[in-house]
All heavy atoms as TSV, in Angstrom:
chain	resi	resn	atom	element	x	y	z
A	1	THR	N	N	-26.244	22.584	-20.795
A	1	THR	CA	C	-27.260	23.552	-21.114
A	1	THR	C	C	-28.588	22.752	-21.215
A	1	THR	O	O	-28.633	21.757	-22.063
A	1	THR	CB	C	-27.044	24.330	-22.314
A	1	THR	OG1	O	-25.763	24.996	-22.174
A	1	THR	CG2	C	-28.019	25.346	-22.730
A	2	GLN	N	N	-29.668	23.158	-20.650
A	2	GLN	CA	C	-30.926	22.559	-20.761
A	2	GLN	C	C	-31.507	22.567	-22.237
A	2	GLN	O	O	-31.471	23.624	-22.855
A	2	GLN	CB	C	-31.870	23.069	-19.827
A	2	GLN	CG	C	-31.592	22.854	-18.331
A	2	GLN	CD	C	-32.489	23.430	-17.455
A	2	GLN	OE1	O	-32.249	24.563	-16.885
A	2	GLN	NE2	N	-33.644	22.825	-17.104
A	3	GLN	N	N	-32.225	21.465	-22.620
A	3	GLN	CA	C	-32.807	21.445	-23.946
A	3	GLN	C	C	-33.853	22.639	-24.143
A	3	GLN	O	O	-33.984	23.053	-25.229
A	3	GLN	CB	C	-33.318	20.063	-24.208
A	3	GLN	CG	C	-33.730	19.852	-25.672
A	3	GLN	CD	C	-32.438	19.995	-26.574
A	3	GLN	OE1	O	-31.327	19.571	-26.207
A	3	GLN	NE2	N	-32.705	20.515	-27.843
A	4	ASP	N	N	-34.610	22.941	-23.185
A	4	ASP	CA	C	-35.643	23.958	-23.396
A	4	ASP	C	C	-35.032	25.282	-23.607
A	4	ASP	O	O	-35.535	26.135	-24.433
A	4	ASP	CB	C	-36.635	23.986	-22.118
A	4	ASP	CG	C	-36.002	24.325	-20.913
A	4	ASP	OD1	O	-34.602	23.998	-20.717
A	4	ASP	OD2	O	-36.702	24.678	-19.944
A	5	ALA	N	N	-33.785	25.540	-22.978
A	5	ALA	CA	C	-33.246	26.823	-23.243
A	5	ALA	C	C	-32.581	26.738	-24.679
A	5	ALA	O	O	-32.667	27.877	-25.369
A	5	ALA	CB	C	-32.068	27.004	-22.182
A	6	ILE	N	N	-32.048	25.677	-25.130
A	6	ILE	CA	C	-31.577	25.529	-26.489
A	6	ILE	C	C	-32.629	25.810	-27.455
A	6	ILE	O	O	-32.564	26.540	-28.434
A	6	ILE	CB	C	-30.882	24.127	-26.865
A	6	ILE	CG1	C	-29.675	24.029	-25.936
A	6	ILE	CG2	C	-30.606	23.982	-28.305
A	6	ILE	CD1	C	-28.470	24.923	-26.240
A	7	GLU	N	N	-33.851	25.227	-27.234
A	7	GLU	CA	C	-35.052	25.370	-28.186
A	7	GLU	C	C	-35.470	26.800	-28.174
A	7	GLU	O	O	-35.721	27.441	-29.198
A	7	GLU	CB	C	-36.104	24.437	-27.795
A	7	GLU	CG	C	-35.856	22.975	-27.956
A	7	GLU	CD	C	-35.475	22.725	-29.465
A	7	GLU	OE1	O	-36.089	23.295	-30.325
A	7	GLU	OE2	O	-34.578	21.942	-29.514
A	8	ALA	N	N	-35.449	27.603	-26.931
A	8	ALA	CA	C	-35.836	28.929	-26.911
A	8	ALA	C	C	-34.840	29.736	-27.713
A	8	ALA	O	O	-35.361	30.746	-28.441
A	8	ALA	CB	C	-35.939	29.319	-25.662
A	9	LEU	N	N	-33.585	29.500	-27.727
A	9	LEU	CA	C	-32.593	30.146	-28.524
A	9	LEU	C	C	-32.835	29.972	-29.973
A	9	LEU	O	O	-32.759	30.845	-30.782
A	9	LEU	CB	C	-31.229	29.711	-28.098
A	9	LEU	CG	C	-29.990	30.304	-28.830
A	9	LEU	CD1	C	-29.931	31.793	-28.661
A	9	LEU	CD2	C	-28.770	29.691	-28.465
A	10	LYS	N	N	-33.087	28.815	-30.407
A	10	LYS	CA	C	-33.367	28.408	-31.696
A	10	LYS	C	C	-34.591	29.177	-32.310
A	10	LYS	O	O	-34.696	29.684	-33.425
A	10	LYS	CB	C	-33.537	26.900	-31.971
A	10	LYS	CG	C	-32.268	26.159	-31.831
A	10	LYS	CD	C	-32.541	24.740	-32.009
A	10	LYS	CE	C	-31.306	23.846	-31.917
A	10	LYS	NZ	N	-31.556	22.458	-32.103
A	11	ARG	N	N	-35.581	29.289	-31.434
A	11	ARG	CA	C	-36.823	30.003	-31.876
A	11	ARG	C	C	-36.858	31.378	-31.712
A	11	ARG	O	O	-37.729	32.132	-32.100
A	11	ARG	CB	C	-38.086	29.503	-31.034
A	11	ARG	CG	C	-38.431	28.056	-31.351
A	11	ARG	CD	C	-39.682	27.619	-30.715
A	11	ARG	NE	N	-39.849	27.930	-29.312
A	11	ARG	CZ	C	-39.512	27.068	-28.298
A	11	ARG	NH1	N	-39.099	25.783	-28.736
A	11	ARG	NH2	N	-39.543	27.295	-27.034
A	12	GLY	N	N	-35.735	32.064	-31.273
A	12	GLY	CA	C	-35.530	33.433	-31.161
A	12	GLY	C	C	-36.144	34.071	-29.964
A	12	GLY	O	O	-36.264	35.295	-29.799
A	13	LYS	N	N	-36.604	33.246	-28.972
A	13	LYS	CA	C	-37.157	33.677	-27.684
A	13	LYS	C	C	-36.142	34.321	-26.868
A	13	LYS	O	O	-36.391	35.133	-26.018
A	13	LYS	CB	C	-37.865	32.472	-26.890
A	13	LYS	CG	C	-38.948	31.964	-27.720
A	13	LYS	CD	C	-40.068	32.939	-27.940
A	13	LYS	CE	C	-41.260	32.209	-28.686
A	13	LYS	NZ	N	-42.340	33.165	-28.933
A	14	ILE	N	N	-34.764	33.971	-26.888
A	14	ILE	CA	C	-33.768	34.514	-26.228
A	14	ILE	C	C	-32.536	34.768	-27.228
A	14	ILE	O	O	-32.489	34.078	-28.169
A	14	ILE	CB	C	-33.258	33.707	-24.976
A	14	ILE	CG1	C	-32.947	32.248	-25.434
A	14	ILE	CG2	C	-34.233	33.567	-23.856
A	14	ILE	CD1	C	-32.387	31.351	-24.390
A	15	ALA	N	N	-31.745	35.596	-26.959
A	15	ALA	CA	C	-30.717	36.070	-27.840
A	15	ALA	C	C	-29.489	35.335	-27.794
A	15	ALA	O	O	-28.760	34.988	-28.648
A	15	ALA	CB	C	-30.402	37.602	-27.539
A	16	ALA	N	N	-29.091	34.861	-26.587
A	16	ALA	CA	C	-27.897	34.193	-26.352
A	16	ALA	C	C	-27.845	33.447	-24.951
A	16	ALA	O	O	-28.660	33.786	-24.035
A	16	ALA	CB	C	-26.682	35.123	-26.355
A	17	LEU	N	N	-27.000	32.497	-24.914
A	17	LEU	CA	C	-26.858	31.675	-23.710
A	17	LEU	C	C	-25.236	31.440	-23.313
A	17	LEU	O	O	-24.515	31.272	-24.264
A	17	LEU	CB	C	-27.337	30.145	-23.910
A	17	LEU	CG	C	-28.862	29.900	-23.980
A	17	LEU	CD1	C	-29.005	28.491	-24.422
A	17	LEU	CD2	C	-29.514	30.190	-22.619
A	18	ALA	N	N	-25.003	31.418	-22.177
A	18	ALA	CA	C	-23.656	31.035	-21.616
A	18	ALA	C	C	-23.837	29.619	-21.177
A	18	ALA	O	O	-24.808	29.360	-20.329
A	18	ALA	CB	C	-23.184	31.938	-20.641
A	19	THR	N	N	-22.985	28.721	-21.738
A	19	THR	CA	C	-23.134	27.378	-21.320
A	19	THR	C	C	-21.759	26.797	-20.755
A	19	THR	O	O	-20.714	27.252	-21.219
A	19	THR	CB	C	-23.695	26.487	-22.472
A	19	THR	OG1	O	-23.734	25.111	-22.067
A	19	THR	CG2	C	-22.550	26.612	-23.652
A	20	GLN	N	N	-21.925	25.855	-19.751
A	20	GLN	CA	C	-20.706	25.420	-19.281
A	20	GLN	C	C	-20.847	23.800	-19.183
A	20	GLN	O	O	-21.982	23.342	-19.010
A	20	GLN	CB	C	-20.412	25.751	-17.732
A	20	GLN	CG	C	-20.114	27.263	-17.834
A	20	GLN	CD	C	-19.829	27.725	-16.331
A	20	GLN	OE1	O	-20.725	27.503	-15.361
A	20	GLN	NE2	N	-18.726	28.243	-15.987
A	21	PRO	N	N	-19.691	23.048	-19.216
A	21	PRO	CA	C	-19.808	21.557	-19.309
A	21	PRO	C	C	-20.357	21.066	-17.972
A	21	PRO	O	O	-19.658	21.322	-16.868
A	21	PRO	CB	C	-18.444	21.001	-19.555
A	21	PRO	CG	C	-17.482	22.192	-19.150
A	21	PRO	CD	C	-18.409	23.509	-19.283
A	22	GLY	N	N	-21.482	20.422	-17.902
A	22	GLY	CA	C	-22.014	19.725	-16.642
A	22	GLY	C	C	-21.145	18.797	-16.052
A	22	GLY	O	O	-21.067	18.839	-14.797
A	23	TYR	N	N	-20.464	17.933	-16.722
A	23	TYR	CA	C	-19.456	16.970	-16.096
A	23	TYR	C	C	-18.467	17.726	-15.343
A	23	TYR	O	O	-18.120	17.421	-14.077
A	23	TYR	CB	C	-18.854	16.100	-17.168
A	23	TYR	CG	C	-17.926	15.204	-16.591
A	23	TYR	CD1	C	-18.259	13.949	-15.969
A	23	TYR	CD2	C	-16.455	15.477	-16.461
A	23	TYR	CE1	C	-17.373	13.106	-15.350
A	23	TYR	CE2	C	-15.638	14.654	-15.870
A	23	TYR	CZ	C	-16.032	13.569	-15.288
A	23	TYR	OH	O	-15.037	12.646	-14.745
A	24	GLU	N	N	-17.779	18.777	-15.766
A	24	GLU	CA	C	-16.876	19.446	-15.126
A	24	GLU	C	C	-17.355	20.196	-13.926
A	24	GLU	O	O	-16.702	20.132	-12.790
A	24	GLU	CB	C	-16.107	20.568	-16.086
A	24	GLU	CG	C	-14.883	21.116	-15.527
A	24	GLU	CD	C	-14.105	21.983	-16.477
A	24	GLU	OE1	O	-14.362	21.940	-17.663
A	24	GLU	OE2	O	-13.239	22.640	-16.086
A	25	ILE	N	N	-18.450	20.794	-13.920
A	25	ILE	CA	C	-19.118	21.562	-12.899
A	25	ILE	C	C	-19.329	20.455	-11.748
A	25	ILE	O	O	-18.982	20.645	-10.548
A	25	ILE	CB	C	-20.367	22.138	-13.199
A	25	ILE	CG1	C	-20.200	23.313	-14.207
A	25	ILE	CG2	C	-21.105	22.640	-11.936
A	25	ILE	CD1	C	-21.343	23.914	-14.798
A	26	GLY	N	N	-19.910	19.194	-12.137
A	26	GLY	CA	C	-20.225	18.143	-11.181
A	26	GLY	C	C	-18.891	17.663	-10.375
A	26	GLY	O	O	-18.857	17.509	-9.246
A	27	TYR	N	N	-17.841	17.533	-11.166
A	27	TYR	CA	C	-16.655	16.928	-10.759
A	27	TYR	C	C	-16.041	17.845	-9.826
A	27	TYR	O	O	-15.503	17.628	-8.709
A	27	TYR	CB	C	-15.569	16.791	-12.019
A	27	TYR	CG	C	-14.295	16.367	-11.554
A	27	TYR	CD1	C	-13.847	15.032	-11.388
A	27	TYR	CD2	C	-13.195	17.299	-11.474
A	27	TYR	CE1	C	-12.713	14.651	-10.949
A	27	TYR	CE2	C	-12.066	16.875	-10.837
A	27	TYR	CZ	C	-11.657	15.576	-10.725
A	27	TYR	OH	O	-10.506	15.096	-10.301
A	28	GLU	N	N	-15.888	19.263	-10.180
A	28	GLU	CA	C	-15.381	20.277	-9.290
A	28	GLU	C	C	-16.095	20.497	-7.936
A	28	GLU	O	O	-15.566	20.649	-6.932
A	28	GLU	CB	C	-15.180	21.589	-9.924
A	28	GLU	CG	C	-14.184	21.515	-11.132
A	28	GLU	CD	C	-12.841	21.224	-10.536
A	28	GLU	OE1	O	-12.464	21.492	-9.401
A	28	GLU	OE2	O	-12.061	20.624	-11.381
A	29	MET	N	N	-17.548	20.230	-8.057
A	29	MET	CA	C	-18.307	20.395	-6.774
A	29	MET	C	C	-17.999	19.280	-5.873
A	29	MET	O	O	-17.854	19.431	-4.689
A	29	MET	CB	C	-19.772	20.297	-7.195
A	29	MET	CG	C	-20.622	20.426	-5.946
A	29	MET	SD	S	-20.379	21.877	-4.911
A	29	MET	CE	C	-20.753	23.236	-5.916
A	30	ILE	N	N	-17.856	17.930	-6.405
A	30	ILE	CA	C	-17.505	16.830	-5.507
A	30	ILE	C	C	-16.104	16.979	-4.904
A	30	ILE	O	O	-15.920	16.748	-3.655
A	30	ILE	CB	C	-17.697	15.537	-6.373
A	30	ILE	CG1	C	-19.083	15.307	-6.780
A	30	ILE	CG2	C	-17.005	14.427	-5.526
A	30	ILE	CD1	C	-20.077	15.146	-5.645
A	31	ARG	N	N	-15.262	17.408	-5.703
A	31	ARG	CA	C	-13.832	17.820	-5.205
A	31	ARG	C	C	-13.841	18.792	-4.073
A	31	ARG	O	O	-13.214	18.597	-3.011
A	31	ARG	CB	C	-13.005	18.214	-6.418
A	31	ARG	CG	C	-11.523	18.491	-6.036
A	31	ARG	CD	C	-10.772	19.236	-7.027
A	31	ARG	NE	N	-11.276	20.600	-7.227
A	31	ARG	CZ	C	-11.326	21.599	-6.380
A	31	ARG	NH1	N	-10.779	21.416	-5.177
A	31	ARG	NH2	N	-11.952	22.712	-6.755
A	32	TYR	N	N	-14.677	19.870	-4.268
A	32	TYR	CA	C	-14.788	20.891	-3.227
A	32	TYR	C	C	-15.376	20.378	-1.901
A	32	TYR	O	O	-14.952	20.562	-0.910
A	32	TYR	CB	C	-15.547	22.102	-3.775
A	32	TYR	CG	C	-15.797	23.164	-2.798
A	32	TYR	CD1	C	-14.877	24.160	-2.482
A	32	TYR	CD2	C	-17.023	23.223	-2.080
A	32	TYR	CE1	C	-15.106	25.096	-1.552
A	32	TYR	CE2	C	-17.264	24.237	-1.216
A	32	TYR	CZ	C	-16.313	25.078	-0.918
A	32	TYR	OH	O	-16.517	26.078	0.069
A	33	ILE	N	N	-16.489	19.559	-2.072
A	33	ILE	CA	C	-17.222	19.037	-0.895
A	33	ILE	C	C	-16.103	18.074	-0.123
A	33	ILE	O	O	-16.091	18.111	1.039
A	33	ILE	CB	C	-18.471	18.286	-1.284
A	33	ILE	CG1	C	-19.467	19.373	-1.724
A	33	ILE	CG2	C	-18.943	17.410	-0.174
A	33	ILE	CD1	C	-20.763	18.662	-2.523
A	34	THR	N	N	-15.505	17.293	-0.937
A	34	THR	CA	C	-14.443	16.244	-0.255
A	34	THR	C	C	-13.514	17.132	0.481
A	34	THR	O	O	-13.067	16.776	1.607
A	34	THR	CB	C	-13.898	15.517	-1.407
A	34	THR	OG1	O	-14.969	14.735	-2.146
A	34	THR	CG2	C	-12.924	14.541	-0.764
A	35	GLU	N	N	-12.889	18.197	-0.148
A	35	GLU	CA	C	-11.926	18.955	0.376
A	35	GLU	C	C	-12.416	19.615	1.793
A	35	GLU	O	O	-11.879	19.625	2.776
A	35	GLU	CB	C	-11.397	20.119	-0.417
A	35	GLU	CG	C	-10.496	19.425	-1.517
A	35	GLU	CD	C	-9.922	20.423	-2.459
A	35	GLU	OE1	O	-10.273	21.693	-2.434
A	35	GLU	OE2	O	-9.079	20.161	-3.213
A	36	GLN	N	N	-13.661	20.103	1.671
A	36	GLN	CA	C	-14.323	20.675	2.910
A	36	GLN	C	C	-14.449	19.715	4.019
A	36	GLN	O	O	-14.250	19.990	5.208
A	36	GLN	CB	C	-15.632	21.469	2.588
A	36	GLN	CG	C	-15.365	22.618	1.574
A	36	GLN	CD	C	-14.492	23.623	2.055
A	36	GLN	OE1	O	-14.653	24.250	3.256
A	36	GLN	NE2	N	-13.453	24.041	1.233
A	37	LYS	N	N	-15.005	18.488	3.597
A	37	LYS	CA	C	-15.212	17.449	4.665
A	37	LYS	C	C	-13.982	16.935	5.258
A	37	LYS	O	O	-13.979	16.615	6.503
A	37	LYS	CB	C	-16.068	16.295	3.993
A	37	LYS	CG	C	-17.429	16.766	3.454
A	37	LYS	CD	C	-18.507	16.859	4.591
A	37	LYS	CE	C	-18.920	15.564	4.961
A	37	LYS	NZ	N	-19.832	15.444	6.102
A	38	THR	N	N	-12.972	16.911	4.525
A	38	THR	CA	C	-11.620	16.291	5.107
A	38	THR	C	C	-10.658	17.327	5.566
A	38	THR	O	O	-9.590	17.039	5.905
A	38	THR	CB	C	-11.011	15.509	3.936
A	38	THR	OG1	O	-10.730	16.246	2.846
A	38	THR	CG2	C	-11.882	14.262	3.563
A	39	LYS	N	N	-11.145	18.664	5.465
A	39	LYS	CA	C	-10.351	19.694	5.951
A	39	LYS	C	C	-9.073	19.954	5.038
A	39	LYS	O	O	-8.043	20.420	5.560
A	39	LYS	CB	C	-10.030	19.630	7.366
A	39	LYS	CG	C	-11.211	19.500	8.290
A	39	LYS	CD	C	-12.057	20.790	8.244
A	39	LYS	CE	C	-13.230	20.532	9.318
A	39	LYS	NZ	N	-14.333	21.286	8.968
A	40	LEU	N	N	-8.847	19.315	3.879
A	40	LEU	CA	C	-7.755	19.608	3.074
A	40	LEU	C	C	-7.771	20.856	2.533
A	40	LEU	O	O	-8.907	21.509	2.240
A	40	LEU	CB	C	-7.861	18.508	1.925
A	40	LEU	CG	C	-7.689	16.992	2.322
A	40	LEU	CD1	C	-7.800	16.121	0.954
A	40	LEU	CD2	C	-6.200	16.771	2.871
A	41	PRO	N	N	-6.628	21.497	2.194
A	41	PRO	CA	C	-6.674	22.871	1.632
A	41	PRO	C	C	-7.441	22.861	0.329
A	41	PRO	O	O	-7.296	21.960	-0.466
A	41	PRO	CB	C	-5.198	23.220	1.450
A	41	PRO	CG	C	-4.460	21.875	1.621
A	41	PRO	CD	C	-5.430	20.948	2.306
A	42	ASP	N	N	-8.138	23.835	0.050
A	42	ASP	CA	C	-8.940	23.996	-1.173
A	42	ASP	C	C	-7.933	24.511	-2.183
A	42	ASP	O	O	-7.551	25.617	-2.257
A	42	ASP	CB	C	-10.061	25.090	-1.006
A	42	ASP	CG	C	-10.931	25.323	-2.233
A	42	ASP	OD1	O	-10.806	24.590	-3.124
A	42	ASP	OD2	O	-11.695	26.145	-2.250
A	43	LYS	N	N	-7.702	23.627	-3.211
A	43	LYS	CA	C	-6.809	23.869	-4.289
A	43	LYS	C	C	-7.561	24.499	-5.493
A	43	LYS	O	O	-6.921	24.775	-6.576
A	43	LYS	CB	C	-6.044	22.658	-4.684
A	43	LYS	CG	C	-5.185	22.078	-3.687
A	43	LYS	CD	C	-4.567	20.797	-4.048
A	43	LYS	CE	C	-3.837	20.159	-2.836
A	43	LYS	NZ	N	-3.525	18.710	-3.065
A	44	GLY	N	N	-8.883	24.645	-5.397
A	44	GLY	CA	C	-9.627	25.143	-6.565
A	44	GLY	C	C	-9.965	26.543	-6.407
A	44	GLY	O	O	-10.699	27.024	-7.372
A	45	ASN	N	N	-9.339	27.303	-5.587
A	45	ASN	CA	C	-9.735	28.724	-5.611
A	45	ASN	C	C	-9.262	29.450	-6.811
A	45	ASN	O	O	-8.172	29.249	-7.295
A	45	ASN	CB	C	-8.874	29.511	-4.328
A	45	ASN	CG	C	-9.541	29.115	-3.042
A	45	ASN	OD1	O	-10.719	28.719	-3.009
A	45	ASN	ND2	N	-8.771	29.203	-1.973
A	46	GLY	N	N	-10.180	30.119	-7.341
A	46	GLY	CA	C	-9.924	30.873	-8.687
A	46	GLY	C	C	-9.965	30.020	-9.885
A	46	GLY	O	O	-9.778	30.423	-11.046
A	47	LEU	N	N	-10.608	28.719	-9.657
A	47	LEU	CA	C	-10.743	27.890	-10.969
A	47	LEU	C	C	-11.797	28.492	-11.792
A	47	LEU	O	O	-12.882	28.958	-11.412
A	47	LEU	CB	C	-11.306	26.565	-10.404
A	47	LEU	CG	C	-11.549	25.541	-11.550
A	47	LEU	CD1	C	-10.243	25.067	-12.201
A	47	LEU	CD2	C	-12.381	24.307	-10.843
A	48	ILE	N	N	-11.362	28.480	-13.088
A	48	ILE	CA	C	-12.339	29.021	-14.091
A	48	ILE	C	C	-12.724	27.828	-15.034
A	48	ILE	O	O	-11.841	27.119	-15.558
A	48	ILE	CB	C	-11.690	29.967	-14.908
A	48	ILE	CG1	C	-11.439	31.336	-14.001
A	48	ILE	CG2	C	-12.611	30.455	-16.076
A	48	ILE	CD1	C	-10.581	32.372	-14.700
A	49	ILE	N	N	-14.080	27.581	-15.089
A	49	ILE	CA	C	-14.647	26.518	-15.739
A	49	ILE	C	C	-14.993	27.246	-17.141
A	49	ILE	O	O	-15.681	28.180	-17.205
A	49	ILE	CB	C	-15.885	25.874	-15.204
A	49	ILE	CG1	C	-15.404	25.052	-13.928
A	49	ILE	CG2	C	-16.564	24.869	-16.095
A	49	ILE	CD1	C	-16.571	24.564	-13.101
A	50	GLY	N	N	-14.526	26.542	-18.243
A	50	GLY	CA	C	-14.785	27.070	-19.589
A	50	GLY	C	C	-16.278	27.332	-19.918
A	50	GLY	O	O	-17.054	26.733	-19.321
A	51	THR	N	N	-16.458	28.440	-20.430
A	51	THR	CA	C	-17.903	28.959	-20.758
A	51	THR	C	C	-17.915	29.106	-22.337
A	51	THR	O	O	-16.913	29.671	-22.928
A	51	THR	CB	C	-18.208	30.151	-20.056
A	51	THR	OG1	O	-18.075	29.945	-18.631
A	51	THR	CG2	C	-19.637	30.668	-20.381
A	52	GLU	N	N	-19.028	28.704	-22.984
A	52	GLU	CA	C	-19.157	28.901	-24.421
A	52	GLU	C	C	-20.485	29.797	-24.538
A	52	GLU	O	O	-21.466	29.643	-23.899
A	52	GLU	CB	C	-19.431	27.626	-25.135
A	52	GLU	CG	C	-19.692	27.766	-26.504
A	52	GLU	CD	C	-19.934	26.333	-27.244
A	52	GLU	OE1	O	-20.140	25.385	-26.556
A	52	GLU	OE2	O	-20.058	26.420	-28.421
A	53	LEU	N	N	-20.330	30.858	-25.403
A	53	LEU	CA	C	-21.543	31.704	-25.684
A	53	LEU	C	C	-22.206	31.079	-26.865
A	53	LEU	O	O	-21.655	30.948	-27.995
A	53	LEU	CB	C	-21.045	33.118	-25.938
A	53	LEU	CG	C	-22.211	34.090	-26.329
A	53	LEU	CD1	C	-23.073	34.204	-25.120
A	53	LEU	CD2	C	-21.567	35.363	-26.705
A	54	LEU	N	N	-23.494	30.882	-26.706
A	54	LEU	CA	C	-24.357	30.283	-27.895
A	54	LEU	C	C	-25.258	31.428	-28.303
A	54	LEU	O	O	-25.846	32.127	-27.468
A	54	LEU	CB	C	-25.142	29.102	-27.337
A	54	LEU	CG	C	-24.448	27.855	-26.893
A	54	LEU	CD1	C	-25.424	26.674	-26.489
A	54	LEU	CD2	C	-23.465	27.264	-27.887
A	55	ASN	N	N	-25.382	31.500	-29.550
A	55	ASN	CA	C	-26.337	32.357	-30.184
A	55	ASN	C	C	-26.902	31.827	-31.392
A	55	ASN	O	O	-26.603	30.698	-31.785
A	55	ASN	CB	C	-25.737	33.822	-30.521
A	55	ASN	CG	C	-24.491	33.586	-31.433
A	55	ASN	OD1	O	-24.473	32.815	-32.394
A	55	ASN	ND2	N	-23.425	34.440	-31.076
A	56	SER	N	N	-27.815	32.553	-32.144
A	56	SER	CA	C	-28.316	31.870	-33.416
A	56	SER	C	C	-27.451	31.410	-34.424
A	56	SER	O	O	-27.691	30.616	-35.233
A	56	SER	CB	C	-29.451	32.832	-33.917
A	56	SER	OG	O	-28.668	34.040	-34.267
A	57	GLU	N	N	-26.154	32.061	-34.435
A	57	GLU	CA	C	-25.314	31.692	-35.477
A	57	GLU	C	C	-24.546	30.414	-35.164
A	57	GLU	O	O	-23.990	29.791	-36.050
A	57	GLU	CB	C	-24.266	32.787	-35.630
A	57	GLU	CG	C	-24.901	34.243	-36.108
A	57	GLU	CD	C	-23.942	35.351	-36.270
A	57	GLU	OE1	O	-22.716	35.172	-35.928
A	57	GLU	OE2	O	-24.532	36.415	-36.415
A	58	ASN	N	N	-24.357	30.081	-33.943
A	58	ASN	CA	C	-23.497	28.859	-33.600
A	58	ASN	C	C	-24.313	27.777	-32.924
A	58	ASN	O	O	-23.696	26.755	-32.435
A	58	ASN	CB	C	-22.288	29.263	-32.881
A	58	ASN	CG	C	-22.545	29.778	-31.484
A	58	ASN	OD1	O	-23.689	29.809	-31.054
A	58	ASN	ND2	N	-21.342	30.196	-30.710
A	59	VAL	N	N	-25.481	27.888	-32.559
A	59	VAL	CA	C	-26.187	26.933	-31.765
A	59	VAL	C	C	-26.361	25.564	-32.383
A	59	VAL	O	O	-26.200	24.483	-31.731
A	59	VAL	CB	C	-27.614	27.366	-31.348
A	59	VAL	CG1	C	-28.552	27.579	-32.609
A	59	VAL	CG2	C	-28.275	26.547	-30.331
A	60	GLU	N	N	-26.436	25.566	-33.741
A	60	GLU	CA	C	-26.540	24.307	-34.526
A	60	GLU	C	C	-25.147	23.565	-34.524
A	60	GLU	O	O	-25.149	22.228	-34.771
A	60	GLU	CB	C	-26.972	24.557	-35.836
A	60	GLU	CG	C	-28.393	24.990	-35.936
A	60	GLU	CD	C	-29.559	24.145	-35.432
A	60	GLU	OE1	O	-29.261	22.876	-35.366
A	60	GLU	OE2	O	-30.555	24.667	-35.026
A	61	THR	N	N	-24.088	24.154	-34.313
A	61	THR	CA	C	-22.817	23.619	-34.526
A	61	THR	C	C	-22.159	23.402	-33.169
A	61	THR	O	O	-20.932	22.946	-33.197
A	61	THR	CB	C	-21.830	24.484	-35.345
A	61	THR	OG1	O	-21.699	25.729	-34.823
A	61	THR	CG2	C	-22.536	24.591	-36.847
A	62	ARG	N	N	-22.779	23.590	-31.976
A	62	ARG	CA	C	-22.043	23.547	-30.782
A	62	ARG	C	C	-21.725	22.044	-30.424
A	62	ARG	O	O	-22.493	21.162	-30.917
A	62	ARG	CB	C	-22.979	24.052	-29.595
A	62	ARG	CG	C	-24.169	23.131	-29.331
A	62	ARG	CD	C	-25.017	23.755	-28.351
A	62	ARG	NE	N	-26.253	22.899	-27.911
A	62	ARG	CZ	C	-26.160	22.005	-26.965
A	62	ARG	NH1	N	-25.141	21.897	-26.257
A	62	ARG	NH2	N	-27.201	21.340	-26.798
A	63	GLU	N	N	-20.768	21.772	-29.611
A	63	GLU	CA	C	-20.407	20.525	-29.147
A	63	GLU	C	C	-21.295	20.266	-27.889
A	63	GLU	O	O	-21.493	20.985	-27.064
A	63	GLU	CB	C	-19.026	20.501	-28.721
A	63	GLU	CG	C	-17.969	20.640	-29.915
A	63	GLU	CD	C	-16.561	20.548	-29.389
A	63	GLU	OE1	O	-16.252	19.889	-28.375
A	63	GLU	OE2	O	-15.771	21.155	-30.093
A	64	GLU	N	N	-21.783	18.959	-27.872
A	64	GLU	CA	C	-22.641	18.517	-26.786
A	64	GLU	C	C	-21.812	17.859	-25.791
A	64	GLU	O	O	-20.879	17.275	-25.918
A	64	GLU	CB	C	-23.789	17.634	-27.259
A	64	GLU	CG	C	-24.624	18.579	-28.195
A	64	GLU	CD	C	-26.021	18.086	-28.314
A	64	GLU	OE1	O	-26.540	17.485	-27.285
A	64	GLU	OE2	O	-26.565	18.240	-29.379
């Protein structure tokens, strides 16, 4: 999650954010591109990357 979005949440400019781990998103994108380039079957169909809902009550205690 971008720092400016976190700051807007802390200041009450937005009510909530859905955040996902950047490393996992990047890893899955590289895996997908490799599978597409090598014509391997896509084993990631239906993959769900964990999402955390951040709001004013939990933004200070979130894991980075």
